[in-house]
C-alpha positions in Angstrom: -20.7 29.9 25.7 -18.5 33.0 25.2 -15.3 31.1 24.5 -16.8 28.9 21.7 -16.2 31.4 18.8 -12.5 31.7 19.8 -12.2 27.9 19.9 -13.7 27.6 16.4 -11.3 30.2 15.0 -8.3 28.6 16.7 -9.4 25.1 15.5 -9.9 26.1 11.8 -6.8 28.2 11.8 -4.6 25.4 12.9 -6.4 23.0 10.5 -5.6 25.4 7.7 -2.0 25.5 8.7 -1.9 21.7 8.8 -3.2 21.4 5.3 -0.6 23.7 3.7 2.4 22.9 5.8 2.3 19.5 4.1 1.3 20.5 0.6 4.3 22.7 -0.3 7.1 21.2 1.8 9.4 20.0 -1.0 9.8 23.4 -2.7 12.6 24.5 -0.5 14.5 21.2 -0.8 14.0 20.1 -4.4 17.7 20.3 -5.2 18.6 18.0 -2.3 15.9 15.5 -3.4 17.1 15.6 -7.0 20.7 15.0 -5.9 19.8 12.2 -3.5 17.7 10.3 -6.1 20.0 11.2 -9.0 17.2 12.7 -11.1 16.6 15.9 -13.0 14.9 19.0 -11.8 11.7 18.2 -13.7 11.5 14.7 -12.3 12.0 16.0 -8.8 9.2 18.5 -9.5 6.8 15.6 -9.6 6.9 15.7 -5.8 5.0 19.0 -6.1 2.8 18.1 -9.0 1.5 14.8 -7.5 -0.3 16.2 -4.4 -1.7 19.2 -6.3 -3.2 16.8 -9.0 -4.6 14.6 -6.2 -6.3 17.6 -4.6 -7.9 18.7 -7.8 -9.2 15.2 -8.6 -10.6 14.3 -5.2 -12.0 17.7 -3.9 -15.5 17.5 -5.5 -16.1 14.0 -4.1 -14.9 15.0 -0.6 -17.8 17.5 -0.6 -20.4 14.9 -1.2 -19.0 12.6 1.6 -18.9 15.5 4.1 -22.4 16.6 3.3 -23.6 13.2 4.4 -21.2 12.3 7.3 -20.5 15.6 9.0 -17.6 17.9 9.5 -15.3 17.5 12.6 -15.0 13.7 12.4 -13.7 13.9 8.8 -11.3 16.8 9.6 -9.8 15.1 12.6 -9.5 11.7 11.0 -7.8 13.1 7.9 -5.5 15.2 10.1 -4.2 12.1 11.9 -4.0 10.0 8.8 -1.9 12.7 7.1 0.9 12.0 9.4 1.4 8.5 8.0 2.3 9.4 4.3 4.4 12.3 5.6 6.6 9.8 7.6 6.6 7.4 4.6 8.0 10.2 2.4 10.9 10.5 4.8 11.7 6.8 4.4 11.0 6.6 0.6 13.7 4.4 -1.1 13.3 6.2 -4.4 11.5 8.9 -6.3 8.6 6.8 -7.5 7.8 5.8 -3.9 8.1 9.4 -2.8 5.7 10.6 -5.5 3.2 7.9 -4.5 3.2 9.0 -0.8 3.0 12.7 -1.9 0.0 11.8 -4.0 -1.6 10.1 -1.0 -1.0 13.3 1.0 -2.9 15.2 -1.7 -5.8 12.8 -1.4 -6.2 13.5 2.3 -5.7 17.3 2.3 -9.2 18.1 0.9 -10.8 16.3 3.8 -9.3 19.1 5.9 -9.4 22.1 3.5 -12.8 21.6 1.9 -14.6 20.4 5.0 -13.2 23.2 7.2 -14.7 25.8 4.9 -18.0 24.0 5.0 -17.7 23.9 8.8 -17.2 27.7 8.9 -20.3 28.1 6.8 -22.4 26.0 9.0 -21.3 27.2 12.4 -20.2 30.9 11.9 -22.8 33.3 10.6 -22.5 36.9 9.4 -19.4 38.8 10.7 -18.3 35.7 12.7 -18.1 33.9 9.4 -15.9 36.6 7.8 -13.6 36.5 10.8 -13.4 32.7 10.9 -12.7 32.5 7.2 -10.0 35.1 7.6 -8.4 33.2 10.5 -8.5 30.0 8.4 -6.8 31.8 5.5 -4.1 33.2 7.8 -3.5 29.6 9.0 -3.0 28.4 5.4 -0.5 31.3 4.7 1.5 30.6 7.8 1.4 26.8 7.1 2.5 27.2 3.5 5.5 29.3 4.5 6.4 27.2 7.6 6.5 24.0 5.6 9.1 25.4 3.3 11.1 27.1 6.1 11.1 24.0 8.4 12.0 21.6 5.6 15.0 23.8 4.6 16.2 24.3 8.2 16.1 20.7 9.1 17.5 19.5 5.8 20.5 21.7 6.2 21.5 19.9 9.4 20.2 16.4 9.0 19.2 15.9 5.3 16.0 16.4 3.5 14.4 13.4 5.1 14.7 15.0 8.5 12.7 17.9 7.1 9.7 15.6 6.5 10.1 14.0 10.0 9.8 17.5 11.4 6.8 18.2 9.3 5.2 14.9 10.5 5.8 15.9 14.1 4.2 19.3 13.5 1.3 17.6 11.8 0.7 15.3 14.7 0.7 18.1 17.2 -1.7 20.1 15.0 -4.1 17.1 14.7 -4.2 16.7 18.5 -4.9 20.4 18.9 -7.8 20.3 16.4 -9.2 17.2 17.9 -9.2 18.8 21.4 -10.1 22.4 20.6 -12.5 22.5 17.6 -16.1 22.2 18.8 -18.3 19.6 17.2 -20.7 20.9 14.6 -24.2 21.9 15.9 -25.9 23.2 12.8 -24.9 20.6 10.3 -27.9 19.0 8.4 -26.9 15.8 6.6 -27.8 15.5 2.9 -30.1 12.6 2.3 -30.4 10.3 -0.7 -28.1 8.3 -2.9 -26.2 9.0 -6.0 -29.2 10.8 -7.6 -29.2 13.3 -4.7 -25.4 13.7 -4.9 -25.6 14.4 -8.7 -28.5 16.8 -8.1 -26.3 18.9 -5.8 -23.6 19.2 -8.5 -26.2 20.2 -11.0 -27.6 22.7 -8.6 -24.2 24.3 -7.9 -23.3 24.4 -11.6 -26.5 26.4 -12.2 -25.6 28.9 -9.6 -23.9 31.9 -11.2 -22.5 33.3 -7.9 -20.7 30.0 -7.3 -19.4 29.6 -10.8 -18.2 33.2 -10.6 -16.4 32.5 -7.3 -14.8 29.5 -8.8 -13.5 31.7 -11.6 -12.1 34.1 -9.1 -10.3 31.3 -7.3 -8.9 30.1 -10.6 -7.6 33.6 -11.3 -6.1 33.8 -7.8 -3.9 30.7 -8.0 -3.2 31.2 -11.7 -1.7 34.6 -10.8 0.2 33.3 -7.7 1.8 30.4 -9.4 2.6 32.3 -12.6 4.2 35.2 -10.7 6.3 33.1 -8.4 7.4 30.9 -11.3 8.6 33.5 -13.8 9.8 36.1 -11.3 12.7 33.8 -10.5 14.0 34.0 -14.0 13.5 37.8 -13.9 15.4 38.2 -10.7 18.2 35.7 -11.7 19.0 37.9 -14.8 20.6 41.3 -14.9 20.4 43.8 -13.3 19.5 41.7 -10.2 21.5 38.5 -10.6 20.1 36.9 -7.4 21.5 33.5 -6.3 19.3 30.5 -5.7 19.5 31.0 -2.0 18.4 34.6 -2.3 15.6 33.6 -4.6 14.4 31.2 -2.0 14.0 34.0 0.5 11.6 35.8 -1.8 8.9 33.5 -0.4 9.0 35.4 2.8 6.7 37.9 1.2 3.9 35.3 1.7 3.8 36.4 5.4 2.3 39.8 4.4 -0.8 37.9 3.4 -1.4 37.0 7.0 -1.4 40.8 7.9 -3.5 41.9 4.9 -6.0 39.1 5.4 -6.5 40.0 9.1 -7.0 43.6 8.2 -9.3 42.8 5.2 -11.5 40.6 7.4 -12.3 43.7 9.5 -12.7 45.9 6.4 -15.1 43.4 4.9 -17.3 43.5 8.0 -17.6 47.3 7.5 -17.9 47.7 3.7 -18.8 44.2 2.4 -16.9 41.5 0.6 -17.5 42.9 -2.9 -15.7 46.2 -2.2 -13.0 44.6 -0.3 -12.4 42.2 -3.2 -12.0 45.2 -5.5 -9.4 46.7 -3.2 -7.5 43.4 -2.9 -7.4 42.9 -6.7 -6.2 46.5 -7.1 -3.5 45.9 -4.5 -2.3 42.8 -6.3 -2.4 44.5 -9.7 -0.5 47.5 -8.3 2.1 45.3 -6.8 2.6 43.5 -10.1 3.2 46.8 -11.9 5.7 47.8 -9.2 7.8 44.8 -10.0 8.6 46.3 -13.4 10.9 48.9 -11.7 14.6 47.8 -12.1 15.2 48.2 -8.3 15.3 45.1 -6.2 13.7 46.7 -3.1 10.7 47.8 -5.3 10.4 44.4 -6.9 10.2 42.7 -3.4 7.7 45.4 -2.2 5.6 44.7 -5.3 5.7 41.0 -4.8 4.6 41.5 -1.2 1.7 43.7 -2.2 0.7 41.2 -4.9 0.9 38.3 -2.4 -1.0 40.3 0.2 -3.8 41.1 -2.2 -4.1 37.6 -3.6 -4.5 36.0 -0.1 -7.3 38.5 0.7 -9.0 37.3 -2.5 -8.7 33.7 -1.3 -10.1 34.4 2.1 -13.0 36.4 0.7 -13.9 33.7 -1.8 -13.9 30.9 0.7 -16.0 32.9 3.1 -18.4 33.9 0.3 -19.0 30.3 -0.6 -19.3 29.2 3.0 -22.0 31.7 3.9 -24.0 32.0 0.7 -24.4 28.4 -0.3 -27.7 27.1 1.2 -26.9 23.4 1.2 -24.3 20.8 0.3 -21.6 23.3 1.2 -18.7 20.9 1.0 -19.7 20.0 -2.5 -19.6 23.7 -3.4 -16.2 24.2 -1.8 -15.0 21.1 -3.6 -15.9 22.6 -7.0 -14.1 25.8 -5.9 -10.9 23.9 -4.9 -10.8 22.0 -8.1 -11.0 25.2 -10.2 -8.5 26.8 -7.9 -5.9 24.1 -8.4 -6.5 23.8 -12.2 -5.8 27.6 -12.2 -2.5 27.0 -10.4 -1.5 24.2 -12.8 -2.1 26.4 -15.9 -0.4 29.4 -14.2 2.9 27.6 -14.5 2.4 26.8 -18.2 0.3 29.3 -20.1 2.5 32.4 -19.5 5.5 30.6 -20.9 5.0 32.0 -24.5 4.6 35.5 -23.2 7.8 35.1 -21.2 9.6 34.0 -24.4 8.4 36.9 -26.5 7.9 39.8 -24.0 9.8 38.8 -20.9 8.5 39.7 -17.4 6.6 42.7 -18.7 4.5 40.4 -20.8 3.7 38.1 -17.9 2.8 41.1 -15.7 0.5 42.4 -18.4 -1.4 39.1 -18.5 -1.6 38.9 -14.7 -2.8 42.5 -14.3 -5.6 41.7 -16.8 -6.5 38.6 -14.7 -6.8 40.9 -11.6 -9.0 43.3 -13.5 -11.2 40.3 -14.4 -11.4 39.2 -10.8 -12.6 42.7 -9.8 -15.1 42.8 -12.6 -16.5 39.3 -11.8 -16.8 40.1 -8.1 -18.5 43.4 -8.8 -21.1 41.7 -11.0 -21.8 38.5 -9.1 -21.0 39.3 -5.5 -23.6 42.1 -5.2 -25.8 40.1 -2.8 -22.9 40.0 -0.3 -22.1 43.7 -0.4 
């Protein structure tokens, strides 16, 4: 039926938004959380660390479950269950309880994130797969930004707990939408066998150079994203910029350019292939990083927007590449990618610290530009089959 592809794209797009509207919610309200629980900034930061750690730990196992049980049922079930810990966060009596419920959120997110990408690979072939992956990536971008924005807006008028109530309401609406709109899978072939078969899929994937290369690209993408948006705050808070915390928070608005560049890149990739589009995206990110070295605020913001736009294109292309080139056990493959992706993010907040201490923002930029060059080189070498 002619309307089915649009339903698939709408369904996976909203599912992507649902995943990320929950994952990054506390970033905009960490000071309020720290004040309410009378804890330090680093302790409050555990509310961000807990779900990311959970995602990295559980993602590979989610793949094995999905490759046996199917796609839509897991996506919808996880979407509805995600509402529960989100509401529990809003009622948490202390920080430890909040961290626990945030960890549970992180355990559920891969059942949406990982399985959606496998669903795209099963149901959307060729150009349709590129477009669906692009729509999904746009959903994650909008969801990530909206979670921070809504939490901040509601917290300002009703406290940070109201922010999580609002996110829970949005999550419930999104779960209902996905349940009603996303078509049930038609091409899914369940993986048979027990633990031996499951182990065999991991061994098979780890012996696939294209998949390992794509995992490395995902690692580099989130490493760059987290490192840039961590250390640029110190850069912009210092002379000559001297931005206030509120002004620094608005910097995250550059995320929205990723929705535009990803939509454009999806069409470009259909014409010239993923490999060349990846090179353009990495170049855009590297150029944006270099632009941030200019001591002019408007140029720094423009550079961050270009970097963010390029990185989200890299993400969309990587997910689409895995989904359409992995022959079997797609969820397991995506799970390995997600694990490497979030490990990259965790290290991105730590490893550039010594460069910042010795060379400042310029040293961090040099490292991240080198990472983008590596992404382009790896894609050029291992993505030739998809060109």
